[in-house]
N, CA, C and O atoms as a DFTB+ gen file, in Angstrom:
480 C
 N C O
     1  1     -65.605     -30.037       8.185
     2  2     -66.583     -29.894       7.113
     3  2     -66.140     -28.777       6.177
     4  3     -65.952     -27.637       6.600
     5  1     -65.977     -29.113       4.908
     6  2     -65.576     -28.119       3.920
     7  2     -66.817     -27.420       3.393
     8  3     -67.804     -28.066       3.043
     9  1     -66.762     -26.124       3.338
    10  2     -67.864     -25.331       2.796
    11  2     -67.334     -24.338       1.793
    12  3     -66.265     -23.757       1.977
    13  1     -68.096     -24.147       0.725
    14  2     -67.766     -23.172      -0.294
    15  2     -68.977     -22.263      -0.499
    16  3     -70.114     -22.733      -0.536
    17  1     -68.730     -20.970      -0.630
    18  2     -69.813     -20.006      -0.772
    19  2     -69.461     -19.003      -1.859
    20  3     -68.452     -18.303      -1.780
    21  1     -70.318     -18.948      -2.881
    22  2     -70.120     -17.985      -3.958
    23  2     -70.675     -16.619      -3.569
    24  3     -71.644     -16.526      -2.815
    25  1     -70.062     -15.574      -4.081
    26  2     -70.593     -14.227      -3.880
    27  2     -70.220     -13.364      -5.076
    28  3     -69.218     -13.603      -5.751
    29  1     -71.046     -12.356      -5.322
    30  2     -70.796     -11.452      -6.436
    31  2     -72.094     -10.878      -6.954
    32  3     -73.169     -11.256      -6.490
    33  1     -72.007      -9.963      -7.917
    34  2     -73.207      -9.348      -8.457
    35  2     -74.119     -10.355      -9.144
    36  3     -73.655     -11.270      -9.824
    37  1     -75.396     -10.177      -8.960
    38  2     -76.362     -11.048      -9.615
    39  2     -76.756     -10.561     -10.995
    40  3     -77.397     -11.283     -11.758
    41  1     -76.370      -9.332     -11.313
    42  2     -76.723      -8.744     -12.595
    43  2     -75.493      -8.089     -13.201
    44  3     -74.820      -7.284     -12.557
    45  1     -75.210      -8.441     -14.438
    46  2     -74.067      -7.891     -15.164
    47  2     -74.559      -7.429     -16.532
    48  3     -75.408      -8.075     -17.146
    49  1     -74.028      -6.329     -16.994
    50  2     -74.447      -5.829     -18.305
    51  2     -73.632      -6.497     -19.409
    52  3     -72.478      -6.869     -19.200
    53  1     -74.234      -6.644     -20.571
    54  2     -73.486      -7.215     -21.707
    55  2     -72.213      -6.437     -21.988
    56  3     -72.175      -5.213     -21.857
    57  1     -71.182      -7.153     -22.373
    58  2     -69.841      -6.667     -22.700
    59  2     -68.987      -6.396     -21.458
    60  3     -67.788      -6.143     -21.579
    61  1     -69.589      -6.445     -20.269
    62  2     -68.814      -6.215     -19.061
    63  2     -68.186      -7.517     -18.557
    64  3     -68.329      -8.575     -19.172
    65  1     -67.493      -7.411     -17.430
    66  2     -66.824      -8.567     -16.836
    67  2     -67.627      -9.104     -15.668
    68  3     -67.992      -8.372     -14.747
    69  1     -67.888     -10.385     -15.727
    70  2     -68.550     -11.093     -14.633
    71  2     -67.474     -11.504     -13.626
    72  3     -66.508     -12.178     -13.983
    73  1     -67.645     -11.098     -12.382
    74  2     -66.661     -11.425     -11.338
    75  2     -67.357     -12.086     -10.160
    76  3     -68.310     -11.542      -9.602
    77  1     -66.879     -13.247      -9.792
    78  2     -67.418     -13.985      -8.651
    79  2     -66.287     -14.416      -7.734
    80  3     -65.165     -14.663      -8.177
    81  1     -66.597     -14.502      -6.469
    82  2     -65.640     -14.954      -5.456
    83  2     -66.198     -16.167      -4.743
    84  3     -67.392     -16.236      -4.454
    85  1     -65.337     -17.114      -4.465
    86  2     -65.701     -18.287      -3.682
    87  2     -64.891     -18.268      -2.387
    88  3     -63.661     -18.269      -2.411
    89  1     -65.590     -18.253      -1.275
    90  2     -64.934     -18.289       0.026
    91  2     -64.987     -19.710       0.565
    92  3     -66.053     -20.319       0.647
    93  1     -63.828     -20.227       0.928
    94  2     -63.693     -21.607       1.381
    95  2     -63.488     -21.631       2.894
    96  3     -62.669     -20.882       3.427
    97  1     -64.222     -22.478       3.570
    98  2     -63.994     -22.701       4.999
    99  2     -63.822     -24.190       5.238
   100  3     -64.354     -25.018       4.499
   101  1     -63.073     -24.515       6.280
   102  2     -62.826     -25.912       6.605
   103  2     -61.732     -26.552       5.776
   104  3     -61.503     -27.756       5.887
   105  1     -61.051     -25.776       4.949
   106  2     -59.963     -26.285       4.125
   107  2     -59.100     -25.091       3.750
   108  3     -59.481     -23.938       3.953
   109  1     -57.948     -25.386       3.209
   110  2     -57.073     -24.322       2.732
   111  2     -56.514     -24.745       1.384
   112  3     -56.895     -25.794       0.866
   113  1     -55.640     -23.969       0.819
   114  2     -55.106     -24.248      -0.504
   115  2     -53.761     -24.954      -0.448
   116  3     -52.938     -24.799      -1.350
   117  1     -53.532     -25.735       0.615
   118  2     -52.221     -26.353       0.775
   119  2     -52.104     -27.719       0.127
   120  3     -50.992     -28.208      -0.070
   121  1     -53.218     -28.347      -0.208
   122  2     -53.166     -29.693      -0.797
   123  2     -52.974     -29.586      -2.298
   124  3     -53.802     -28.996      -2.992
   125  1     -51.883     -30.153      -2.804
   126  2     -51.530     -29.966      -4.213
   127  2     -52.536     -30.576      -5.178
   128  3     -52.706     -30.078      -6.291
   129  1     -53.197     -31.637      -4.771
   130  2     -54.057     -32.373      -5.706
   131  2     -55.445     -31.758      -5.881
   132  3     -56.187     -32.152      -6.781
   133  1     -55.796     -30.808      -5.041
   134  2     -57.139     -30.243      -5.131
   135  2     -57.226     -29.209      -6.250
   136  3     -56.372     -28.334      -6.389
   137  1     -58.289     -29.343      -7.041
   138  2     -58.591     -28.370      -8.086
   139  2     -59.785     -27.545      -7.621
   140  3     -60.879     -28.076      -7.432
   141  1     -59.574     -26.273      -7.441
   142  2     -60.632     -25.357      -7.016
   143  2     -61.269     -24.827      -8.298
   144  3     -60.627     -24.162      -9.110
   145  1     -62.541     -25.141      -8.448
   146  2     -63.178     -25.205      -9.761
   147  2     -64.367     -24.265      -9.867
   148  3     -65.057     -23.994      -8.884
   149  1     -64.593     -23.771     -11.082
   150  2     -65.812     -23.026     -11.407
   151  2     -66.580     -23.792     -12.483
   152  3     -66.013     -24.269     -13.466
   153  1     -67.882     -23.890     -12.259
   154  2     -68.795     -24.611     -13.147
   155  2     -70.045     -23.761     -13.291
   156  3     -70.420     -23.047     -12.361
   157  1     -70.692     -23.830     -14.443
   158  2     -71.944     -23.101     -14.605
   159  2     -73.002     -24.003     -15.237
   160  3     -72.697     -25.021     -15.859
   161  1     -74.245     -23.594     -15.056
   162  2     -75.359     -24.360     -15.593
   163  2     -76.387     -23.424     -16.198
   164  3     -77.033     -22.662     -15.478
   165  1     -76.546     -23.471     -17.508
   166  2     -77.588     -22.668     -18.154
   167  2     -78.957     -23.207     -17.775
   168  3     -79.077     -24.368     -17.384
   169  1     -79.986     -22.384     -17.883
   170  2     -81.337     -22.840     -17.545
   171  2     -81.740     -24.052     -18.371
   172  3     -81.692     -24.024     -19.601
   173  1     -82.131     -25.103     -17.689
   174  2     -82.625     -26.289     -18.370
   175  2     -81.580     -27.120     -19.089
   176  3     -81.921     -28.012     -19.866
   177  1     -80.303     -26.832     -18.835
   178  2     -79.238     -27.561     -19.523
   179  2     -78.271     -28.179     -18.516
   180  3     -78.426     -28.030     -17.304
   181  1     -77.273     -28.874     -19.050
   182  2     -76.303     -29.546     -18.196
   183  2     -75.213     -28.622     -17.693
   184  3     -75.160     -27.443     -18.042
   185  1     -74.355     -29.178     -16.873
   186  2     -73.263     -28.427     -16.282
   187  2     -72.160     -28.181     -17.310
   188  3     -71.877     -29.027     -18.158
   189  1     -71.549     -27.011     -17.215
   190  2     -70.404     -26.681     -18.064
   191  2     -69.211     -26.315     -17.185
   192  3     -69.285     -25.393     -16.373
   193  1     -68.129     -27.039     -17.356
   194  2     -66.899     -26.777     -16.606
   195  2     -66.222     -25.557     -17.203
   196  3     -66.008     -25.492     -18.414
   197  1     -65.881     -24.582     -16.351
   198  2     -65.267     -23.340     -16.813
   199  2     -63.752     -23.392     -16.672
   200  3     -63.015     -23.058     -17.600
   201  1     -63.301     -23.817     -15.496
   202  2     -61.869     -23.855     -15.254
   203  2     -61.583     -24.091     -13.794
   204  3     -62.497     -24.198     -12.977
   205  1     -60.292     -24.172     -13.468
   206  2     -59.892     -24.481     -12.103
   207  2     -58.482     -23.967     -11.845
   208  3     -57.734     -23.625     -12.761
   209  1     -58.155     -23.930     -10.559
   210  2     -56.814     -23.549     -10.138
   211  2     -56.331     -24.565      -9.115
   212  3     -57.088     -24.989      -8.243
   213  1     -55.067     -24.950      -9.227
   214  2     -54.510     -25.968      -8.335
   215  2     -53.042     -25.674      -8.084
   216  3     -52.366     -25.112      -8.946
   217  1     -52.542     -26.047      -6.913
   218  2     -51.116     -25.899      -6.615
   219  2     -50.272     -26.655      -7.624
   220  3     -49.219     -26.178      -8.046
   221  1     -50.738     -27.840      -8.010
   222  2     -49.935     -28.732      -8.849
   223  2     -49.924     -28.327     -10.307
   224  3     -49.015     -28.707     -11.044
   225  1     -50.934     -27.550     -10.746
   226  2     -51.078     -27.302     -12.184
   227  2     -51.306     -25.844     -12.539
   228  3     -51.400     -25.512     -13.721
   229  1     -51.398     -24.973     -11.560
   230  2     -51.727     -23.596     -11.876
   231  2     -53.183     -23.502     -12.303
   232  3     -54.057     -24.119     -11.693
   233  1     -53.443     -22.729     -13.352
   234  2     -54.807     -22.584     -13.840
   235  2     -55.012     -23.402     -15.109
   236  3     -54.130     -23.503     -15.961
   237  1     -56.188     -23.973     -15.202
   238  2     -56.601     -24.701     -16.406
   239  2     -57.989     -24.214     -16.779
   240  3     -58.829     -23.985     -15.908
   241  1     -58.233     -24.054     -18.080
   242  2     -59.491     -23.481     -18.540
   243  2     -60.117     -24.329     -19.634
   244  3     -59.439     -25.057     -20.359
   245  1     -61.447     -24.207     -19.725
   246  2     -62.139     -24.776     -20.863
   247  2     -61.632     -24.095     -22.135
   248  3     -61.543     -22.869     -22.190
   249  1     -61.304     -24.881     -23.147
   250  2     -60.795     -24.263     -24.398
   251  2     -61.751     -23.230     -24.985
   252  3     -61.317     -22.237     -25.570
   253  1     -63.038     -23.464     -24.831
   254  2     -64.016     -22.551     -25.436
   255  2     -64.116     -21.225     -24.691
   256  3     -64.629     -20.250     -25.239
   257  1     -63.639     -21.174     -23.459
   258  2     -63.741     -19.962     -22.647
   259  2     -62.385     -19.365     -22.291
   260  3     -62.311     -18.294     -21.688
   261  1     -61.333     -20.047     -22.658
   262  2     -59.991     -19.692     -22.194
   263  2     -59.617     -18.242     -22.480
   264  3     -58.997     -17.584     -21.644
   265  1     -59.985     -17.749     -23.640
   266  2     -59.553     -16.407     -24.036
   267  2     -60.222     -15.309     -23.221
   268  3     -59.762     -14.167     -23.220
   269  1     -61.312     -15.649     -22.523
   270  2     -62.067     -14.620     -21.785
   271  2     -62.096     -14.875     -20.288
   272  3     -62.772     -14.147     -19.561
   273  1     -61.384     -15.885     -19.805
   274  2     -61.519     -16.320     -18.421
   275  2     -60.219     -16.157     -17.653
   276  3     -59.132     -16.402     -18.177
   277  1     -60.354     -15.737     -16.398
   278  2     -59.229     -15.717     -15.469
   279  2     -59.705     -16.254     -14.127
   280  3     -60.758     -15.856     -13.628
   281  1     -58.929     -17.156     -13.549
   282  2     -59.186     -17.668     -12.204
   283  2     -57.941     -17.386     -11.368
   284  3     -56.816     -17.653     -11.791
   285  1     -58.165     -16.847     -10.189
   286  2     -57.055     -16.538      -9.292
   287  2     -57.459     -16.869      -7.864
   288  3     -58.615     -17.204      -7.610
   289  1     -56.526     -16.779      -6.937
   290  2     -56.850     -17.067      -5.551
   291  2     -56.097     -16.130      -4.620
   292  3     -55.036     -15.600      -4.949
   293  1     -56.684     -15.950      -3.455
   294  2     -56.087     -15.163      -2.377
   295  2     -55.993     -16.083      -1.167
   296  3     -56.972     -16.298      -0.453
   297  1     -54.793     -16.624      -0.951
   298  2     -54.642     -17.598       0.130
   299  2     -54.832     -16.960       1.499
   300  3     -55.229     -17.645       2.442
   301  1     -54.561     -15.681       1.628
   302  2     -54.725     -15.025       2.925
   303  2     -56.189     -14.929       3.329
   304  3     -56.511     -14.881       4.517
   305  1     -57.076     -14.901       2.337
   306  2     -58.514     -14.817       2.604
   307  2     -59.222     -16.150       2.378
   308  3     -60.428     -16.257       2.599
   309  1     -58.479     -17.165       1.940
   310  2     -59.075     -18.465       1.599
   311  2     -60.179     -18.304       0.558
   312  3     -61.271     -18.854       0.701
   313  1     -59.881     -17.552      -0.477
   314  2     -60.840     -17.282      -1.543
   315  2     -60.215     -17.544      -2.912
   316  3     -59.007     -17.398      -3.097
   317  1     -61.053     -17.930      -3.856
   318  2     -60.623     -17.918      -5.244
   319  2     -61.709     -17.255      -6.082
   320  3     -62.888     -17.280      -5.732
   321  1     -61.292     -16.671      -7.182
   322  2     -62.185     -15.818      -7.944
   323  2     -62.262     -16.227      -9.411
   324  3     -61.352     -16.845      -9.962
   325  1     -63.369     -15.862     -10.010
   326  2     -63.606     -16.072     -11.436
   327  2     -63.856     -14.724     -12.079
   328  3     -64.630     -13.917     -11.565
   329  1     -63.206     -14.482     -13.195
   330  2     -63.529     -13.333     -14.024
   331  2     -63.794     -13.835     -15.436
   332  3     -62.964     -14.520     -16.033
   333  1     -64.952     -13.484     -15.953
   334  2     -65.340     -13.843     -17.314
   335  2     -65.620     -12.540     -18.054
   336  3     -66.561     -11.816     -17.728
   337  1     -64.802     -12.258     -19.039
   338  2     -64.836     -10.965     -19.714
   339  2     -65.797     -10.974     -20.903
   340  3     -66.116     -12.024     -21.461
   341  1     -66.237      -9.796     -21.263
   342  2     -67.051      -9.594     -22.478
   343  2     -68.255     -10.535     -22.514
   344  3     -68.475     -11.239     -23.500
   345  1     -69.013     -10.540     -21.453
   346  2     -70.142     -11.474     -21.376
   347  2     -71.291     -11.043     -22.283
   348  3     -71.459      -9.862     -22.588
   349  1     -72.062     -12.016     -22.697
   350  2     -73.286     -11.819     -23.469
   351  2     -74.444     -12.389     -22.667
   352  3     -74.214     -13.060     -21.661
   353  1     -75.676     -12.143     -23.079
   354  2     -76.825     -12.727     -22.346
   355  2     -76.769     -14.253     -22.245
   356  3     -77.386     -14.835     -21.352
   357  1     -76.038     -14.902     -23.149
   358  2     -75.903     -16.367     -23.079
   359  2     -75.123     -16.818     -21.852
   360  3     -75.118     -18.008     -21.537
   361  1     -74.473     -15.912     -21.161
   362  2     -73.759     -16.244     -19.930
   363  2     -74.674     -16.191     -18.702
   364  3     -74.203     -16.322     -17.573
   365  1     -75.945     -16.004     -18.915
   366  2     -76.922     -16.036     -17.823
   367  2     -77.069     -17.476     -17.362
   368  3     -77.670     -18.301     -18.051
   369  1     -76.512     -17.774     -16.186
   370  2     -76.425     -19.137     -15.682
   371  2     -76.412     -19.111     -14.166
   372  3     -76.311     -18.055     -13.542
   373  1     -76.514     -20.281     -13.598
   374  2     -76.155     -20.464     -12.191
   375  2     -74.680     -20.866     -12.157
   376  3     -74.272     -21.812     -12.831
   377  1     -73.899     -20.152     -11.380
   378  2     -72.465     -20.397     -11.281
   379  2     -72.147     -21.058      -9.945
   380  3     -72.599     -20.622      -8.886
   381  1     -71.355     -22.122     -10.031
   382  2     -70.967     -22.878      -8.839
   383  2     -69.455     -22.855      -8.677
   384  3     -68.710     -22.932      -9.655
   385  1     -69.013     -22.748      -7.429
   386  2     -67.624     -23.075      -7.137
   387  2     -67.605     -24.443      -6.461
   388  3     -68.575     -24.849      -5.822
   389  1     -66.497     -25.134      -6.614
   390  2     -66.446     -26.519      -6.162
   391  2     -64.999     -26.944      -5.950
   392  3     -64.061     -26.254      -6.349
   393  1     -64.845     -28.105      -5.309
   394  2     -63.520     -28.694      -5.135
   395  2     -63.503     -30.092      -5.731
   396  3     -64.419     -30.883      -5.508
   397  1     -62.457     -30.388      -6.487
   398  2     -62.253     -31.726      -7.027
   399  2     -60.881     -32.225      -6.582
   400  3     -59.920     -31.458      -6.517
   401  1     -60.802     -33.497      -6.281
   402  2     -59.522     -34.086      -5.875
   403  2     -58.833     -34.663      -7.106
   404  3     -58.715     -35.881      -7.248
   405  1     -58.387     -33.799      -7.976
   406  2     -57.772     -34.206      -9.225
   407  2     -58.534     -33.654     -10.403
   408  3     -59.750     -33.473     -10.324
   409  1     -57.834     -33.378     -11.512
   410  2     -58.478     -32.765     -12.670
   411  2     -59.511     -33.686     -13.297
   412  3     -60.532     -33.221     -13.804
   413  1     -59.256     -34.979     -13.268
   414  2     -60.177     -35.929     -13.884
   415  2     -61.155     -36.514     -12.871
   416  3     -61.946     -37.397     -13.203
   417  1     -61.099     -36.029     -11.654
   418  2     -61.952     -36.577     -10.607
   419  2     -63.258     -35.807     -10.515
   420  3     -63.371     -34.674     -10.981
   421  1     -64.221     -36.438      -9.913
   422  2     -65.481     -35.758      -9.679
   423  2     -65.374     -34.738      -8.571
   424  3     -64.390     -34.679      -7.835
   425  1     -66.405     -33.945      -8.477
   426  2     -66.466     -32.910      -7.453
   427  2     -66.833     -33.554      -6.118
   428  3     -67.768     -34.349      -6.027
   429  1     -66.064     -33.186      -5.076
   430  2     -66.435     -33.728      -3.773
   431  2     -67.123     -32.697      -2.881
   432  3     -67.821     -33.062      -1.936
   433  1     -66.930     -31.420      -3.174
   434  2     -67.652     -30.389      -2.438
   435  2     -68.123     -29.309      -3.410
   436  3     -67.388     -28.883      -4.301
   437  1     -69.379     -28.878      -3.211
   438  2     -69.993     -27.855      -4.043
   439  2     -70.401     -26.654      -3.204
   440  3     -70.759     -26.791      -2.035
   441  1     -70.342     -25.471      -3.817
   442  2     -71.054     -24.337      -3.260
   443  2     -72.526     -24.457      -3.603
   444  3     -72.920     -25.340      -4.364
   445  1     -73.332     -23.583      -3.051
   446  2     -74.773     -23.674      -3.291
   447  2     -75.166     -23.114      -4.646
   448  3     -76.272     -23.372      -5.120
   449  1     -74.290     -22.361      -5.273
   450  2     -74.587     -21.770      -6.572
   451  2     -75.138     -20.370      -6.433
   452  3     -75.797     -20.037      -5.448
   453  1     -74.861     -19.554      -7.435
   454  2     -75.385     -18.190      -7.459
   455  2     -75.848     -17.857      -8.867
   456  3     -75.151     -18.122      -9.846
   457  1     -77.022     -17.280      -8.950
   458  2     -77.586     -16.913     -10.253
   459  2     -76.949     -15.608     -10.727
   460  3     -76.897     -14.623      -9.990
   461  1     -76.474     -15.619     -11.953
   462  2     -75.970     -14.398     -12.577
   463  2     -76.752     -14.177     -13.859
   464  3     -76.830     -15.062     -14.711
   465  1     -77.321     -13.011     -13.988
   466  2     -78.075     -12.637     -15.175
   467  2     -77.310     -11.565     -15.933
   468  3     -76.861     -10.576     -15.354
   469  1     -77.169     -11.774     -17.236
   470  2     -76.516     -10.777     -18.078
   471  2     -77.597     -10.079     -18.884
   472  3     -78.225     -10.680     -19.756
   473  1     -77.804      -8.825     -18.587
   474  2     -78.877      -8.077     -19.222
   475  2     -78.608      -6.591     -19.094
   476  3     -78.014      -6.132     -18.118
   477  1     -79.049      -5.852     -20.085
   478  2     -78.905      -4.403     -20.018
   479  2     -80.109      -3.777     -19.317
   480  3     -80.169      -2.558     -19.164
């Protein structure tokens, strides 16, 4: 059973960096086709794909967020991380980590999500 769990601060101040970690159990980063993904959902709105990291492709980012986003992984800890720089209150969302079997494929495993509020 694959499980993903997000962790990180629930409150971030404007202009700072939002940092989240996803801990993966029941799987590792050895499968080339898997995209380890970050997605967010604003209140009352749809899902927004942020970016992903994969053995086969490195990192890929949403064009609208690319300049402020970094995704990395620590294979020794079975974790991957999201950093979103220079956040504004509009980044107040529920953030999910997930796994997709291919960049164009749907998500097959989700984390439970974590609320991040950007406020001074």
